[in-house]
PyMOL Python script that loads the backbone (N, CA, C, O; Angstrom):
from pymol import cmd

cmd.read_pdbstr("""\
ATOM      1  N   MET A   1     -22.524   7.547  53.154  1.00  0.00           N
ATOM      2  CA  MET A   1     -21.449   6.880  52.445  1.00  0.00           C
ATOM      3  C   MET A   1     -21.596   5.366  52.663  1.00  0.00           C
ATOM      4  O   MET A   1     -21.988   4.941  53.749  1.00  0.00           O
ATOM      5  N   PRO A   2     -21.291   4.559  51.660  1.00  0.00           N
ATOM      6  CA  PRO A   2     -21.455   3.106  51.789  1.00  0.00           C
ATOM      7  C   PRO A   2     -20.539   2.496  52.851  1.00  0.00           C
ATOM      8  O   PRO A   2     -19.460   3.006  53.153  1.00  0.00           O
ATOM      9  N   LYS A   3     -21.020   1.390  53.396  1.00  0.00           N
ATOM     10  CA  LYS A   3     -20.253   0.611  54.375  1.00  0.00           C
ATOM     11  C   LYS A   3     -19.934  -0.728  53.722  1.00  0.00           C
ATOM     12  O   LYS A   3     -20.767  -1.291  53.012  1.00  0.00           O
ATOM     13  N   TYR A   4     -18.737  -1.233  53.961  1.00  0.00           N
ATOM     14  CA  TYR A   4     -18.289  -2.483  53.362  1.00  0.00           C
ATOM     15  C   TYR A   4     -17.762  -3.440  54.421  1.00  0.00           C
ATOM     16  O   TYR A   4     -17.180  -3.029  55.425  1.00  0.00           O
ATOM     17  N   ILE A   5     -17.982  -4.733  54.170  1.00  0.00           N
ATOM     18  CA  ILE A   5     -17.367  -5.794  54.956  1.00  0.00           C
ATOM     19  C   ILE A   5     -16.304  -6.414  54.058  1.00  0.00           C
ATOM     20  O   ILE A   5     -16.598  -6.826  52.936  1.00  0.00           O
ATOM     21  N   ILE A   6     -15.079  -6.478  54.547  1.00  0.00           N
ATOM     22  CA  ILE A   6     -13.979  -7.051  53.784  1.00  0.00           C
ATOM     23  C   ILE A   6     -13.552  -8.338  54.469  1.00  0.00           C
ATOM     24  O   ILE A   6     -13.238  -8.354  55.659  1.00  0.00           O
ATOM     25  N   GLU A   7     -13.546  -9.410  53.701  1.00  0.00           N
ATOM     26  CA  GLU A   7     -13.088 -10.708  54.201  1.00  0.00           C
ATOM     27  C   GLU A   7     -11.653 -10.909  53.736  1.00  0.00           C
ATOM     28  O   GLU A   7     -11.370 -10.902  52.538  1.00  0.00           O
ATOM     29  N   ARG A   8     -10.757 -11.086  54.689  1.00  0.00           N
ATOM     30  CA  ARG A   8      -9.340 -11.257  54.383  1.00  0.00           C
ATOM     31  C   ARG A   8      -8.902 -12.646  54.830  1.00  0.00           C
ATOM     32  O   ARG A   8      -8.991 -12.977  56.012  1.00  0.00           O
ATOM     33  N   ASP A   9      -8.427 -13.462  53.884  1.00  0.00           N
ATOM     34  CA  ASP A   9      -7.893 -14.779  54.220  1.00  0.00           C
ATOM     35  C   ASP A   9      -6.461 -14.601  54.716  1.00  0.00           C
ATOM     36  O   ASP A   9      -5.564 -14.256  53.946  1.00  0.00           O
ATOM     37  N   ILE A  10      -6.260 -14.840  56.004  1.00  0.00           N
ATOM     38  CA  ILE A  10      -4.935 -14.719  56.612  1.00  0.00           C
ATOM     39  C   ILE A  10      -4.727 -15.964  57.476  1.00  0.00           C
ATOM     40  O   ILE A  10      -5.151 -15.999  58.631  1.00  0.00           O
ATOM     41  N   PRO A  11      -4.071 -16.990  56.910  1.00  0.00           N
ATOM     42  CA  PRO A  11      -3.854 -18.212  57.687  1.00  0.00           C
ATOM     43  C   PRO A  11      -3.191 -17.907  59.031  1.00  0.00           C
ATOM     44  O   PRO A  11      -2.195 -17.187  59.098  1.00  0.00           O
ATOM     45  N   GLY A  12      -3.763 -18.467  60.094  1.00  0.00           N
ATOM     46  CA  GLY A  12      -3.217 -18.266  61.435  1.00  0.00           C
ATOM     47  C   GLY A  12      -3.541 -16.920  62.058  1.00  0.00           C
ATOM     48  O   GLY A  12      -2.933 -16.542  63.060  1.00  0.00           O
ATOM     49  N   ALA A  13      -4.491 -16.187  61.482  1.00  0.00           N
ATOM     50  CA  ALA A  13      -4.823 -14.852  61.994  1.00  0.00           C
ATOM     51  C   ALA A  13      -5.156 -14.880  63.485  1.00  0.00           C
ATOM     52  O   ALA A  13      -4.765 -13.987  64.236  1.00  0.00           O
ATOM     53  N   GLY A  14      -5.872 -15.904  63.896  1.00  0.00           N
ATOM     54  CA  GLY A  14      -6.265 -15.994  65.303  1.00  0.00           C
ATOM     55  C   GLY A  14      -5.107 -16.221  66.249  1.00  0.00           C
ATOM     56  O   GLY A  14      -5.256 -16.064  67.461  1.00  0.00           O
ATOM     57  N   GLN A  15      -3.953 -16.589  65.712  1.00  0.00           N
ATOM     58  CA  GLN A  15      -2.768 -16.836  66.530  1.00  0.00           C
ATOM     59  C   GLN A  15      -1.785 -15.664  66.514  1.00  0.00           C
ATOM     60  O   GLN A  15      -0.726 -15.735  67.138  1.00  0.00           O
ATOM     61  N   LEU A  16      -2.131 -14.581  65.799  1.00  0.00           N
ATOM     62  CA  LEU A  16      -1.231 -13.425  65.743  1.00  0.00           C
ATOM     63  C   LEU A  16      -1.094 -12.805  67.133  1.00  0.00           C
ATOM     64  O   LEU A  16      -2.058 -12.736  67.895  1.00  0.00           O
ATOM     65  N   SER A  17       0.102 -12.364  67.442  1.00  0.00           N
ATOM     66  CA  SER A  17       0.357 -11.763  68.747  1.00  0.00           C
ATOM     67  C   SER A  17      -0.195 -10.336  68.791  1.00  0.00           C
ATOM     68  O   SER A  17      -0.544  -9.760  67.761  1.00  0.00           O
ATOM     69  N   ALA A  18      -0.264  -9.791  69.974  1.00  0.00           N
ATOM     70  CA  ALA A  18      -0.710  -8.402  70.133  1.00  0.00           C
ATOM     71  C   ALA A  18       0.220  -7.465  69.367  1.00  0.00           C
ATOM     72  O   ALA A  18      -0.240  -6.485  68.782  1.00  0.00           O
ATOM     73  N   ASP A  19       1.512  -7.751  69.363  1.00  0.00           N
ATOM     74  CA  ASP A  19       2.464  -6.919  68.619  1.00  0.00           C
ATOM     75  C   ASP A  19       2.232  -7.028  67.114  1.00  0.00           C
ATOM     76  O   ASP A  19       2.318  -6.032  66.396  1.00  0.00           O
ATOM     77  N   ASP A  20       1.936  -8.245  66.635  1.00  0.00           N
ATOM     78  CA  ASP A  20       1.630  -8.424  65.211  1.00  0.00           C
ATOM     79  C   ASP A  20       0.405  -7.613  64.818  1.00  0.00           C
ATOM     80  O   ASP A  20       0.407  -6.918  63.802  1.00  0.00           O
ATOM     81  N   LEU A  21      -0.639  -7.708  65.632  1.00  0.00           N
ATOM     82  CA  LEU A  21      -1.883  -6.981  65.343  1.00  0.00           C
ATOM     83  C   LEU A  21      -1.664  -5.476  65.414  1.00  0.00           C
ATOM     84  O   LEU A  21      -2.247  -4.723  64.634  1.00  0.00           O
ATOM     85  N   LYS A  22      -0.835  -5.041  66.336  1.00  0.00           N
ATOM     86  CA  LYS A  22      -0.520  -3.618  66.438  1.00  0.00           C
ATOM     87  C   LYS A  22       0.178  -3.146  65.165  1.00  0.00           C
ATOM     88  O   LYS A  22      -0.155  -2.089  64.629  1.00  0.00           O
ATOM     89  N   GLY A  23       1.142  -3.922  64.685  1.00  0.00           N
ATOM     90  CA  GLY A  23       1.860  -3.555  63.473  1.00  0.00           C
ATOM     91  C   GLY A  23       0.954  -3.493  62.254  1.00  0.00           C
ATOM     92  O   GLY A  23       1.054  -2.573  61.443  1.00  0.00           O
ATOM     93  N   ILE A  24       0.074  -4.470  62.128  1.00  0.00           N
ATOM     94  CA  ILE A  24      -0.887  -4.484  61.017  1.00  0.00           C
ATOM     95  C   ILE A  24      -1.796  -3.265  61.109  1.00  0.00           C
ATOM     96  O   ILE A  24      -2.071  -2.613  60.101  1.00  0.00           O
ATOM     97  N   SER A  25      -2.258  -2.962  62.304  1.00  0.00           N
ATOM     98  CA  SER A  25      -3.136  -1.812  62.513  1.00  0.00           C
ATOM     99  C   SER A  25      -2.425  -0.502  62.185  1.00  0.00           C
ATOM    100  O   SER A  25      -3.005   0.395  61.572  1.00  0.00           O
ATOM    101  N   GLN A  26      -1.177  -0.404  62.594  1.00  0.00           N
ATOM    102  CA  GLN A  26      -0.409   0.809  62.300  1.00  0.00           C
ATOM    103  C   GLN A  26      -0.221   0.994  60.797  1.00  0.00           C
ATOM    104  O   GLN A  26      -0.329   2.112  60.294  1.00  0.00           O
ATOM    105  N   LYS A  27       0.059  -0.093  60.076  1.00  0.00           N
ATOM    106  CA  LYS A  27       0.214  -0.019  58.627  1.00  0.00           C
ATOM    107  C   LYS A  27      -1.098   0.426  57.981  1.00  0.00           C
ATOM    108  O   LYS A  27      -1.104   1.294  57.108  1.00  0.00           O
ATOM    109  N   SER A  28      -2.202  -0.172  58.413  1.00  0.00           N
ATOM    110  CA  SER A  28      -3.510   0.190  57.865  1.00  0.00           C
ATOM    111  C   SER A  28      -3.813   1.668  58.097  1.00  0.00           C
ATOM    112  O   SER A  28      -4.260   2.368  57.189  1.00  0.00           O
ATOM    113  N   CYS A  29      -3.569   2.128  59.306  1.00  0.00           N
ATOM    114  CA  CYS A  29      -3.840   3.536  59.632  1.00  0.00           C
ATOM    115  C   CYS A  29      -2.963   4.484  58.824  1.00  0.00           C
ATOM    116  O   CYS A  29      -3.422   5.549  58.410  1.00  0.00           O
ATOM    117  N   ALA A  30      -1.706   4.109  58.596  1.00  0.00           N
ATOM    118  CA  ALA A  30      -0.811   4.955  57.804  1.00  0.00           C
ATOM    119  C   ALA A  30      -1.315   5.079  56.370  1.00  0.00           C
ATOM    120  O   ALA A  30      -1.290   6.166  55.792  1.00  0.00           O
ATOM    121  N   VAL A  31      -1.771   3.973  55.797  1.00  0.00           N
ATOM    122  CA  VAL A  31      -2.317   4.009  54.440  1.00  0.00           C
ATOM    123  C   VAL A  31      -3.585   4.855  54.408  1.00  0.00           C
ATOM    124  O   VAL A  31      -3.776   5.651  53.488  1.00  0.00           O
ATOM    125  N   LEU A  32      -4.445   4.690  55.396  1.00  0.00           N
ATOM    126  CA  LEU A  32      -5.684   5.483  55.461  1.00  0.00           C
ATOM    127  C   LEU A  32      -5.376   6.973  55.550  1.00  0.00           C
ATOM    128  O   LEU A  32      -6.042   7.784  54.907  1.00  0.00           O
ATOM    129  N   THR A  33      -4.381   7.332  56.337  1.00  0.00           N
ATOM    130  CA  THR A  33      -3.995   8.736  56.455  1.00  0.00           C
ATOM    131  C   THR A  33      -3.567   9.288  55.099  1.00  0.00           C
ATOM    132  O   THR A  33      -3.937  10.402  54.727  1.00  0.00           O
ATOM    133  N   ASP A  34      -2.785   8.499  54.363  1.00  0.00           N
ATOM    134  CA  ASP A  34      -2.343   8.926  53.032  1.00  0.00           C
ATOM    135  C   ASP A  34      -3.502   9.046  52.047  1.00  0.00           C
ATOM    136  O   ASP A  34      -3.484   9.898  51.159  1.00  0.00           O
ATOM    137  N   MET A  35      -4.507   8.190  52.208  1.00  0.00           N
ATOM    138  CA  MET A  35      -5.639   8.184  51.272  1.00  0.00           C
ATOM    139  C   MET A  35      -6.630   9.319  51.545  1.00  0.00           C
ATOM    140  O   MET A  35      -7.384   9.707  50.653  1.00  0.00           O
ATOM    141  N   GLY A  36      -6.636   9.846  52.755  1.00  0.00           N
ATOM    142  CA  GLY A  36      -7.546  10.931  53.085  1.00  0.00           C
ATOM    143  C   GLY A  36      -8.769  10.459  53.843  1.00  0.00           C
ATOM    144  O   GLY A  36      -8.973   9.257  54.014  1.00  0.00           O
ATOM    145  N   PRO A  37      -9.583  11.397  54.296  1.00  0.00           N
ATOM    146  CA  PRO A  37     -10.688  11.077  55.205  1.00  0.00           C
ATOM    147  C   PRO A  37     -11.892  10.391  54.560  1.00  0.00           C
ATOM    148  O   PRO A  37     -12.817  10.003  55.273  1.00  0.00           O
ATOM    149  N   GLN A  38     -11.910  10.233  53.260  1.00  0.00           N
ATOM    150  CA  GLN A  38     -13.078   9.644  52.614  1.00  0.00           C
ATOM    151  C   GLN A  38     -13.207   8.145  52.877  1.00  0.00           C
ATOM    152  O   GLN A  38     -14.274   7.575  52.646  1.00  0.00           O
ATOM    153  N   ILE A  39     -12.140   7.491  53.357  1.00  0.00           N
ATOM    154  CA  ILE A  39     -12.208   6.071  53.702  1.00  0.00           C
ATOM    155  C   ILE A  39     -11.852   5.920  55.174  1.00  0.00           C
ATOM    156  O   ILE A  39     -10.862   6.477  55.648  1.00  0.00           O
ATOM    157  N   GLN A  40     -12.683   5.151  55.895  1.00  0.00           N
ATOM    158  CA  GLN A  40     -12.500   4.995  57.338  1.00  0.00           C
ATOM    159  C   GLN A  40     -12.613   3.530  57.730  1.00  0.00           C
ATOM    160  O   GLN A  40     -13.487   2.808  57.248  1.00  0.00           O
ATOM    161  N   TRP A  41     -11.726   3.109  58.601  1.00  0.00           N
ATOM    162  CA  TRP A  41     -11.761   1.760  59.163  1.00  0.00           C
ATOM    163  C   TRP A  41     -12.527   1.848  60.467  1.00  0.00           C
ATOM    164  O   TRP A  41     -12.151   2.612  61.355  1.00  0.00           O
ATOM    165  N   GLN A  42     -13.604   1.073  60.597  1.00  0.00           N
ATOM    166  CA  GLN A  42     -14.382   1.105  61.835  1.00  0.00           C
ATOM    167  C   GLN A  42     -13.904   0.076  62.845  1.00  0.00           C
ATOM    168  O   GLN A  42     -13.656   0.406  64.005  1.00  0.00           O
ATOM    169  N   GLN A  43     -13.773  -1.176  62.406  1.00  0.00           N
ATOM    170  CA  GLN A  43     -13.311  -2.223  63.305  1.00  0.00           C
ATOM    171  C   GLN A  43     -13.056  -3.486  62.502  1.00  0.00           C
ATOM    172  O   GLN A  43     -13.437  -3.587  61.336  1.00  0.00           O
ATOM    173  N   SER A  44     -12.403  -4.451  63.146  1.00  0.00           N
ATOM    174  CA  SER A  44     -12.144  -5.742  62.517  1.00  0.00           C
ATOM    175  C   SER A  44     -12.386  -6.848  63.522  1.00  0.00           C
ATOM    176  O   SER A  44     -12.261  -6.656  64.731  1.00  0.00           O
ATOM    177  N   TYR A  45     -12.736  -8.012  62.991  1.00  0.00           N
ATOM    178  CA  TYR A  45     -12.964  -9.208  63.791  1.00  0.00           C
ATOM    179  C   TYR A  45     -11.956 -10.252  63.330  1.00  0.00           C
ATOM    180  O   TYR A  45     -11.935 -10.623  62.156  1.00  0.00           O
ATOM    181  N   VAL A  46     -11.126 -10.723  64.244  1.00  0.00           N
ATOM    182  CA  VAL A  46     -10.090 -11.696  63.924  1.00  0.00           C
ATOM    183  C   VAL A  46     -10.598 -13.081  64.328  1.00  0.00           C
ATOM    184  O   VAL A  46     -10.998 -13.302  65.471  1.00  0.00           O
ATOM    185  N   THR A  47     -10.574 -14.012  63.361  1.00  0.00           N
ATOM    186  CA  THR A  47     -10.982 -15.391  63.618  1.00  0.00           C
ATOM    187  C   THR A  47      -9.789 -16.297  63.313  1.00  0.00           C
ATOM    188  O   THR A  47      -8.684 -15.807  63.080  1.00  0.00           O
ATOM    189  N   GLY A  48     -10.000 -17.591  63.312  1.00  0.00           N
ATOM    190  CA  GLY A  48      -8.912 -18.540  63.107  1.00  0.00           C
ATOM    191  C   GLY A  48      -8.019 -18.231  61.920  1.00  0.00           C
ATOM    192  O   GLY A  48      -6.812 -18.047  62.080  1.00  0.00           O
ATOM    193  N   ASP A  49      -8.603 -18.173  60.730  1.00  0.00           N
ATOM    194  CA  ASP A  49      -7.819 -17.956  59.509  1.00  0.00           C
ATOM    195  C   ASP A  49      -8.335 -16.799  58.667  1.00  0.00           C
ATOM    196  O   ASP A  49      -8.006 -16.700  57.484  1.00  0.00           O
ATOM    197  N   LYS A  50      -9.127 -15.936  59.252  1.00  0.00           N
ATOM    198  CA  LYS A  50      -9.690 -14.801  58.515  1.00  0.00           C
ATOM    199  C   LYS A  50      -9.768 -13.573  59.412  1.00  0.00           C
ATOM    200  O   LYS A  50      -9.804 -13.667  60.639  1.00  0.00           O
ATOM    201  N   VAL A  51      -9.794 -12.429  58.759  1.00  0.00           N
ATOM    202  CA  VAL A  51     -10.075 -11.171  59.436  1.00  0.00           C
ATOM    203  C   VAL A  51     -11.204 -10.518  58.656  1.00  0.00           C
ATOM    204  O   VAL A  51     -11.129 -10.393  57.434  1.00  0.00           O
ATOM    205  N   TYR A  52     -12.246 -10.102  59.359  1.00  0.00           N
ATOM    206  CA  TYR A  52     -13.388  -9.421  58.757  1.00  0.00           C
ATOM    207  C   TYR A  52     -13.333  -7.959  59.196  1.00  0.00           C
ATOM    208  O   TYR A  52     -13.384  -7.653  60.387  1.00  0.00           O
ATOM    209  N   CYS A  53     -13.230  -7.068  58.220  1.00  0.00           N
ATOM    210  CA  CYS A  53     -13.070  -5.646  58.510  1.00  0.00           C
ATOM    211  C   CYS A  53     -14.303  -4.874  58.062  1.00  0.00           C
ATOM    212  O   CYS A  53     -14.938  -5.217  57.065  1.00  0.00           O
ATOM    213  N   VAL A  54     -14.631  -3.836  58.806  1.00  0.00           N
ATOM    214  CA  VAL A  54     -15.750  -2.962  58.477  1.00  0.00           C
ATOM    215  C   VAL A  54     -15.166  -1.598  58.109  1.00  0.00           C
ATOM    216  O   VAL A  54     -14.459  -0.971  58.898  1.00  0.00           O
ATOM    217  N   TYR A  55     -15.480  -1.158  56.898  1.00  0.00           N
ATOM    218  CA  TYR A  55     -14.978   0.119  56.387  1.00  0.00           C
ATOM    219  C   TYR A  55     -16.131   0.968  55.868  1.00  0.00           C
ATOM    220  O   TYR A  55     -17.139   0.451  55.387  1.00  0.00           O
ATOM    221  N   ILE A  56     -15.962   2.256  55.975  1.00  0.00           N
ATOM    222  CA  ILE A  56     -16.827   3.219  55.290  1.00  0.00           C
ATOM    223  C   ILE A  56     -15.965   3.811  54.182  1.00  0.00           C
ATOM    224  O   ILE A  56     -14.864   4.304  54.430  1.00  0.00           O
ATOM    225  N   ALA A  57     -16.480   3.757  52.959  1.00  0.00           N
ATOM    226  CA  ALA A  57     -15.695   4.223  51.816  1.00  0.00           C
ATOM    227  C   ALA A  57     -16.639   4.703  50.720  1.00  0.00           C
ATOM    228  O   ALA A  57     -17.798   4.291  50.670  1.00  0.00           O
ATOM    229  N   PRO A  58     -16.143   5.576  49.839  1.00  0.00           N
ATOM    230  CA  PRO A  58     -17.001   6.085  48.775  1.00  0.00           C
ATOM    231  C   PRO A  58     -17.378   5.023  47.749  1.00  0.00           C
ATOM    232  O   PRO A  58     -18.417   5.124  47.095  1.00  0.00           O
ATOM    233  N   ASN A  59     -16.520   3.990  47.608  1.00  0.00           N
ATOM    234  CA  ASN A  59     -16.796   2.936  46.628  1.00  0.00           C
ATOM    235  C   ASN A  59     -15.875   1.747  46.911  1.00  0.00           C
ATOM    236  O   ASN A  59     -14.955   1.825  47.725  1.00  0.00           O
ATOM    237  N   GLU A  60     -16.153   0.651  46.214  1.00  0.00           N
ATOM    238  CA  GLU A  60     -15.382  -0.575  46.397  1.00  0.00           C
ATOM    239  C   GLU A  60     -13.925  -0.390  45.968  1.00  0.00           C
ATOM    240  O   GLU A  60     -13.025  -0.991  46.554  1.00  0.00           O
ATOM    241  N   GLN A  61     -13.693   0.427  44.963  1.00  0.00           N
ATOM    242  CA  GLN A  61     -12.331   0.641  44.481  1.00  0.00           C
ATOM    243  C   GLN A  61     -11.444   1.242  45.568  1.00  0.00           C
ATOM    244  O   GLN A  61     -10.263   0.903  45.651  1.00  0.00           O
ATOM    245  N   ALA A  62     -11.985   2.120  46.394  1.00  0.00           N
ATOM    246  CA  ALA A  62     -11.204   2.697  47.488  1.00  0.00           C
ATOM    247  C   ALA A  62     -10.771   1.609  48.467  1.00  0.00           C
ATOM    248  O   ALA A  62      -9.654   1.645  48.984  1.00  0.00           O
ATOM    249  N   VAL A  63     -11.648   0.646  48.720  1.00  0.00           N
ATOM    250  CA  VAL A  63     -11.312  -0.474  49.604  1.00  0.00           C
ATOM    251  C   VAL A  63     -10.193  -1.304  48.972  1.00  0.00           C
ATOM    252  O   VAL A  63      -9.245  -1.695  49.653  1.00  0.00           O
ATOM    253  N   LYS A  64     -10.306  -1.570  47.674  1.00  0.00           N
ATOM    254  CA  LYS A  64      -9.269  -2.323  46.963  1.00  0.00           C
ATOM    255  C   LYS A  64      -7.935  -1.577  46.983  1.00  0.00           C
ATOM    256  O   LYS A  64      -6.884  -2.185  47.184  1.00  0.00           O
ATOM    257  N   ASP A  65      -7.978  -0.273  46.776  1.00  0.00           N
ATOM    258  CA  ASP A  65      -6.761   0.531  46.788  1.00  0.00           C
ATOM    259  C   ASP A  65      -6.069   0.463  48.152  1.00  0.00           C
ATOM    260  O   ASP A  65      -4.848   0.336  48.234  1.00  0.00           O
ATOM    261  N   HIS A  66      -6.867   0.551  49.218  1.00  0.00           N
ATOM    262  CA  HIS A  66      -6.305   0.460  50.569  1.00  0.00           C
ATOM    263  C   HIS A  66      -5.614  -0.884  50.769  1.00  0.00           C
ATOM    264  O   HIS A  66      -4.501  -0.943  51.293  1.00  0.00           O
ATOM    265  N   ALA A  67      -6.273  -1.961  50.351  1.00  0.00           N
ATOM    266  CA  ALA A  67      -5.692  -3.294  50.510  1.00  0.00           C
ATOM    267  C   ALA A  67      -4.385  -3.415  49.734  1.00  0.00           C
ATOM    268  O   ALA A  67      -3.399  -3.944  50.247  1.00  0.00           O
ATOM    269  N   GLN A  68      -4.381  -2.929  48.508  1.00  0.00           N
ATOM    270  CA  GLN A  68      -3.182  -3.017  47.683  1.00  0.00           C
ATOM    271  C   GLN A  68      -2.032  -2.211  48.289  1.00  0.00           C
ATOM    272  O   GLN A  68      -0.908  -2.705  48.390  1.00  0.00           O
ATOM    273  N   GLN A  69      -2.313  -0.985  48.688  1.00  0.00           N
ATOM    274  CA  GLN A  69      -1.268  -0.129  49.246  1.00  0.00           C
ATOM    275  C   GLN A  69      -0.732  -0.670  50.577  1.00  0.00           C
ATOM    276  O   GLN A  69       0.445  -0.502  50.896  1.00  0.00           O
ATOM    277  N   GLY A  70      -1.606  -1.316  51.343  1.00  0.00           N
ATOM    278  CA  GLY A  70      -1.184  -1.847  52.640  1.00  0.00           C
ATOM    279  C   GLY A  70      -0.586  -3.234  52.575  1.00  0.00           C
ATOM    280  O   GLY A  70       0.016  -3.709  53.538  1.00  0.00           O
ATOM    281  N   GLY A  71      -0.757  -3.890  51.418  1.00  0.00           N
ATOM    282  CA  GLY A  71      -0.263  -5.253  51.302  1.00  0.00           C
ATOM    283  C   GLY A  71      -1.160  -6.265  51.989  1.00  0.00           C
ATOM    284  O   GLY A  71      -0.702  -7.331  52.400  1.00  0.00           O
ATOM    285  N   PHE A  72      -2.447  -5.930  52.115  1.00  0.00           N
ATOM    286  CA  PHE A  72      -3.420  -6.810  52.772  1.00  0.00           C
ATOM    287  C   PHE A  72      -4.261  -7.522  51.718  1.00  0.00           C
ATOM    288  O   PHE A  72      -4.565  -6.937  50.678  1.00  0.00           O
ATOM    289  N   PRO A  73      -4.643  -8.778  51.968  1.00  0.00           N
ATOM    290  CA  PRO A  73      -5.587  -9.407  51.053  1.00  0.00           C
ATOM    291  C   PRO A  73      -6.973  -8.798  51.234  1.00  0.00           C
ATOM    292  O   PRO A  73      -7.321  -8.341  52.323  1.00  0.00           O
ATOM    293  N   ALA A  74      -7.742  -8.794  50.184  1.00  0.00           N
ATOM    294  CA  ALA A  74      -9.161  -8.406  50.245  1.00  0.00           C
ATOM    295  C   ALA A  74      -9.886  -9.428  49.387  1.00  0.00           C
ATOM    296  O   ALA A  74     -10.277  -9.148  48.253  1.00  0.00           O
ATOM    297  N   ASN A  75     -10.059 -10.630  49.954  1.00  0.00           N
ATOM    298  CA  ASN A  75     -10.580 -11.748  49.193  1.00  0.00           C
ATOM    299  C   ASN A  75     -12.038 -11.590  48.792  1.00  0.00           C
ATOM    300  O   ASN A  75     -12.461 -12.086  47.747  1.00  0.00           O
ATOM    301  N   LYS A  76     -12.795 -10.904  49.620  1.00  0.00           N
ATOM    302  CA  LYS A  76     -14.201 -10.652  49.294  1.00  0.00           C
ATOM    303  C   LYS A  76     -14.585  -9.307  49.887  1.00  0.00           C
ATOM    304  O   LYS A  76     -14.308  -9.027  51.054  1.00  0.00           O
ATOM    305  N   ILE A  77     -15.226  -8.478  49.073  1.00  0.00           N
ATOM    306  CA  ILE A  77     -15.692  -7.162  49.513  1.00  0.00           C
ATOM    307  C   ILE A  77     -17.197  -7.127  49.282  1.00  0.00           C
ATOM    308  O   ILE A  77     -17.659  -7.318  48.157  1.00  0.00           O
ATOM    309  N   SER A  78     -17.950  -6.887  50.329  1.00  0.00           N
ATOM    310  CA  SER A  78     -19.405  -6.855  50.230  1.00  0.00           C
ATOM    311  C   SER A  78     -19.923  -5.522  50.744  1.00  0.00           C
ATOM    312  O   SER A  78     -19.578  -5.100  51.848  1.00  0.00           O
ATOM    313  N   GLU A  79     -20.750  -4.860  49.945  1.00  0.00           N
ATOM    314  CA  GLU A  79     -21.376  -3.625  50.393  1.00  0.00           C
ATOM    315  C   GLU A  79     -22.552  -3.972  51.301  1.00  0.00           C
ATOM    316  O   GLU A  79     -23.362  -4.838  50.972  1.00  0.00           O
ATOM    317  N   VAL A  80     -22.640  -3.300  52.431  1.00  0.00           N
ATOM    318  CA  VAL A  80     -23.724  -3.529  53.385  1.00  0.00           C
ATOM    319  C   VAL A  80     -24.990  -2.870  52.841  1.00  0.00           C
ATOM    320  O   VAL A  80     -24.999  -1.675  52.547  1.00  0.00           O
ATOM    321  N   ALA A  81     -26.055  -3.659  52.709  1.00  0.00           N
ATOM    322  CA  ALA A  81     -27.328  -3.134  52.213  1.00  0.00           C
ATOM    323  C   ALA A  81     -28.114  -2.453  53.321  1.00  0.00           C
ATOM    324  O   ALA A  81     -28.720  -1.404  53.104  1.00  0.00           O
ATOM    325  N   THR A  82     -28.105  -3.045  54.502  1.00  0.00           N
ATOM    326  CA  THR A  82     -28.789  -2.468  55.656  1.00  0.00           C
ATOM    327  C   THR A  82     -28.242  -3.140  56.914  1.00  0.00           C
ATOM    328  O   THR A  82     -27.597  -4.185  56.835  1.00  0.00           O
ATOM    329  N   ILE A  83     -28.495  -2.552  58.039  1.00  0.00           N
ATOM    330  CA  ILE A  83     -28.028  -3.085  59.316  1.00  0.00           C
ATOM    331  C   ILE A  83     -29.250  -3.366  60.170  1.00  0.00           C
ATOM    332  O   ILE A  83     -30.161  -2.544  60.278  1.00  0.00           O
ATOM    333  N   ILE A  84     -29.249  -4.554  60.778  1.00  0.00           N
ATOM    334  CA  ILE A  84     -30.308  -4.891  61.717  1.00  0.00           C
ATOM    335  C   ILE A  84     -29.674  -5.283  63.046  1.00  0.00           C
ATOM    336  O   ILE A  84     -28.503  -5.659  63.105  1.00  0.00           O
ATOM    337  N   ASP A  85     -30.461  -5.188  64.102  1.00  0.00           N
ATOM    338  CA  ASP A  85     -30.018  -5.589  65.428  1.00  0.00           C
ATOM    339  C   ASP A  85     -31.259  -5.976  66.220  1.00  0.00           C
ATOM    340  O   ASP A  85     -32.359  -5.952  65.668  1.00  0.00           O
ATOM    341  N   PRO A  86     -31.121  -6.332  67.499  1.00  0.00           N
ATOM    342  CA  PRO A  86     -32.292  -6.752  68.259  1.00  0.00           C
ATOM    343  C   PRO A  86     -33.437  -5.721  68.279  1.00  0.00           C
ATOM    344  O   PRO A  86     -34.602  -6.100  68.396  1.00  0.00           O
ATOM    345  N   THR A  87     -33.118  -4.447  68.167  1.00  0.00           N
ATOM    346  CA  THR A  87     -34.193  -3.447  68.182  1.00  0.00           C
ATOM    347  C   THR A  87     -35.026  -3.482  66.908  1.00  0.00           C
ATOM    348  O   THR A  87     -36.119  -2.917  66.873  1.00  0.00           O
ATOM    349  N   THR A  88     -34.526  -4.137  65.859  1.00  0.00           N
ATOM    350  CA  THR A  88     -35.293  -4.279  64.625  1.00  0.00           C
ATOM    351  C   THR A  88     -36.557  -5.089  64.877  1.00  0.00           C
ATOM    352  O   THR A  88     -37.546  -4.928  64.162  1.00  0.00           O
ATOM    353  N   ALA A  89     -36.538  -5.955  65.882  1.00  0.00           N
ATOM    354  CA  ALA A  89     -37.677  -6.805  66.197  1.00  0.00           C
ATOM    355  C   ALA A  89     -38.795  -6.057  66.913  1.00  0.00           C
ATOM    356  O   ALA A  89     -39.905  -6.575  67.040  1.00  0.00           O
ATOM    357  N   GLU A  90     -38.518  -4.869  67.372  1.00  0.00           N
ATOM    358  CA  GLU A  90     -39.524  -4.125  68.148  1.00  0.00           C
ATOM    359  C   GLU A  90     -40.567  -3.488  67.266  1.00  0.00           C
ATOM    360  O   GLU A  90     -41.480  -2.830  67.766  1.00  0.00           O
TER     361      GLU A  90
END
""", "prot")
cmd.dss("prot")
cmd.show_as("cartoon", "prot")
cmd.util.cbc("prot")
cmd.orient("prot")
């Protein structure tokens, strides 16, 4: 199944409290539960004004649907073509 990186513009994201992040995570998980197992959230990276999320989904539309239902921005959605890491150099 395809993997996607979602870039979310959220001003002040890096300043969100642990409770704020917990609430956002709970909302995301509730939407995912309603959508079914075909879409999965793997992890997110919170930076100053953006959140980068990694999802496994059947298509880009499923990612858009999740964002819309959760009330989250999805400013850029990129399908991962391949994954490399330090072992790729071996």
